N, C-alpha and C positions, 0 to 999 in steps of 0.2 A: 457440899459445895456452898460457898458463901452466897447469901441472898443477893449481894450486890452484883454478882456475876450472872445471876439467873436471866435478867433482861438481855444481856449480851449473848448468852447461849441461845435464847429463843429467837433473837433477831438475826443472828449470823446466818442460819440457813435461809431465812427469807431474803437477806441481802444477796446471798450467793445465787439463789433462785432468780432474783430480779436481775442480777448481773448477767447470768446465763441467758435469760430472756432477751435482754438488751443486745447481747452479742449475737444471738440467733437472728434477731430482728435486723441488725446492721448487715449481717452476712447475706440474709435474704434480700434486703433492700439493694445491696451492692450487686447481687446477681441479677435482680430484676432490672436495675439500672443498666447493667452491662448488656442484657438481652435487648432492652429498648434501644440502646445505642447501636448494637449490631443490626437491629431491624431498620433503624434510621439510615445507617450506612448502606444497607442493602437497597433500600428504597432510593437513596441518592445515586448509588451506582447504576441501578436500573434506569433511573431518569436520565442520567448522563449518557448511558449506553443508547437509550432510545433517541435522545437528542442528537448524538453523534451519527447514528444510523440515518436519522431524518435529514441531517445536513448533507451527508454523502449522497443520499438518494436524490436530494434536490440538485446537487452538483451534477450528478449523472444525467438527470432529466434535462438540465440546461445544456450539457454537452450534446445530448441527443437532439435537442431543438436546433442548436447552432449547426450541427453536422447536417441535419436535414435541409436547413436554409442554404448552406453552402452548396450542397449537392444539387438540390432541386431549384434553387433560385439563382445563385451566382454562377454555378456550373452551367446551367441551361442557357443563361443569358450570354455567357462567353461563347458557348457552342454556336448560338445563333449569329453572334457577331462574326465568327469565323466563316460561317456559311455565306454571309453577305459579302465578305472579302473575297471568298473564292468565286462568288457569282460575278465579280467584276471582270474575271478572265484577264487580269493583268498581273501575272505572277512577278513581273519585273518590278512592279510598284508595291505589291502587297506581301512579298515573300518575308521580309523582315518582320512585318506586323503579324503575319500568320505564325511565324516561328515563336515570336514573343507570346502570342495567345496560347500556343501549345504549351509553353512553359508554365504560364499562369494556370491553365486548366489542370495540368499535372500537379501543380502545387496545391490547388484547391482540393483535388481528389485526395492527395496525401494528408492534408490537414483533416479532411472529413473522415478518412479511415482512422486516423489517430484519435479523433474525438469519439468515434463510434466504431470499434473494431468488429467488423462483420464476420471475420474469420473466427473470432471467439464464439459468437452466437451460433455459427453454423457447424464448426468443427471441434470446438472445445479448447481447453487451455493449452495442452502441449503443442498443438498445431499453431495456435495463435502466438505463442512465445517464439516459435521458430520463425514465423512470419515477421514478428517484431524485430528479430535480429537481422533479417534480410533488408529492413528499411535503412540500415546504416550502410553508407557507401563503402564498397570493398576497397576502393583506392583512396580512402580518406586517411587522416593522420592517426586514427585510433583503430586498433584491431579489437573486435568484439567477438567474444565466444559465449554462447549460452548453452550450457550443458544440462541435460535432464536425466536423472537417475530414478530407479525404482519402477513401480507398476502403478501408474496413475489410473484412477477411475474418475468418472464425471462427478463434479460437485454441483451444488446448486448454482443457478445463474448468478446470484448475488456474490457468492464466494469466489467463483471464477473471475468475475469482473474485478473484484477488489484485489485479488492476487495479481491479475494482469496489470492493474494500475500500479501496484507496488513495484513490480519489475520494471514497468515503464518509467516510473519516477526515479528508480535507482539508475537506470540506463541514461535517462535524460539529464539527471544531475551530473553524472560522470562525464557525459559528452560536453556539457556546457561549461563545467567548472574545473574538472580534474586535470585537464591538459595531459592526459595519460596516453602512453603508447599502447597499453593493453588494458582492457576491461574484461574480467571473467565473472560470469554470473552462473551459479550452480543451483538448480532447483531439484530437491530430493523429495520424491513422493514416498513417504513411509506408510506403514499399515494404518495408522490412525492420526497421522500428522503430516505436515508439509514444512520443509525448511528451505530457506533461501540464503545463499552466501554470495556476497558481492565483494570483489577485490579489484583494485586498480593500483597502478604504479605512478600515479600523478602527483600533484603538488601537495596533497594532504590539506589538513585544516586543524585549527585549535579546537579540541573537543569541548572546551568551556563555552565556546561561542554557540554550540548547539543548544545549550540550556538557556541562553539569553534570548531576549525578545528579538525576532528577526528585524534587521535594518533594511532600509530600501536598497535594493541592488546587492544584498549580501550574498556571499558565495554559498553559505549554508544557512540554515535556520528555518526558512519557510519550507524547503524541501523535506527536512526532517519532521517538521510539524505535520505535513501531509502524510508522510510515511507512518508516523506514530498514530495518527487518527485512523488510518485504514487498518493497521495492525490491531489497534484497540477494538475495533468493531468485531474482529474475529477472535478477540480475547487471546491474542498472541503476545510474544515477547520480542523486543528489539534491542540489540546491543551494537555498539559501534566502537571502532578503534582507529585513531589516526593521529598524526602529528605533522607539522609543516615539513614538506619535503620528503615524507616517508610513505606517501600513498594512503589509501583508506580501505577499511574492511567494515562490512556490515553483516550481522547475523540476525536472521528473523526465523522464529519458530511459531508455527500455527497449528493448534489442535483442531483437527477436521474430521468430519464424518462423511465418508464417500457414499454416493448413492448406490445401494446394494444391487440394483437391477442392471447397472451399466457394466459393460465388459471392460477388461483391461485394455488400455490404450498404449501402443508401443511408443517409446520415447527415443529421441535422437539427440545428437549434438550438432549444433549449427555453428560453423566458423566461417568468417569471411574468407574468400579465396580471391587473390588479386587477379587471377587469370579467368575468373568466371563470376563477374559481378552478379550478385543476387542469387547465386546458386548455392546449394547445400552440399554437405559432405556426408 
């Protein structure tokens, strides 16, 4: 071999070894960087999840406070005013005022129950959902059906409250904005998950507006923001489908762990009946 090639022969393995070392270093660095990015994302996700849970908890505490003030403060004051009117023993003069007070007291109780659903705390989610459907007037313009399938067991108090709020938000949005003749909500209790399907035959909406910043008085936007927040706390998925004039559909899937010690709760279907307001089927 020519002597002029000897340095090249000697240095080539060194260059190859050095190149290999650089490649290994780059690969390891990229892997380490990827792991660090994944860890940072996990920390950010955890922080966002904790912030979201804290915000919803604060919201529920505020609802609890307002419900208590309505029931114990305003409700009691109105009841005392009614007692004073009745004490006058002049029904010809106080009948109209007493009837109006009765309506106001009933409205205060209704608002208080919506803010703090006592049936949920006492009897659990299935019963509370049935009670929620009964709050819609049977002779109103919208027929509401809430159907429950599967074999539900009790969940944690926080989970049950979030799911109740999700269904309440869906129903409220539909009644306020959809102008629908029919609203059907189906809750399916699976072995390790819970799914909710909402369908109405109302005016529908432009799905692109859901992704935009909610405007003041908007038909949609804020409601879906609240729904997404609650679904995200339970690490669920939300999908929606709609178009103007074609009604709306919403699908929600929630991975859940039931409390093993609690028995299976029978579920029912509640549908408004025009001849028996507030009754179940």
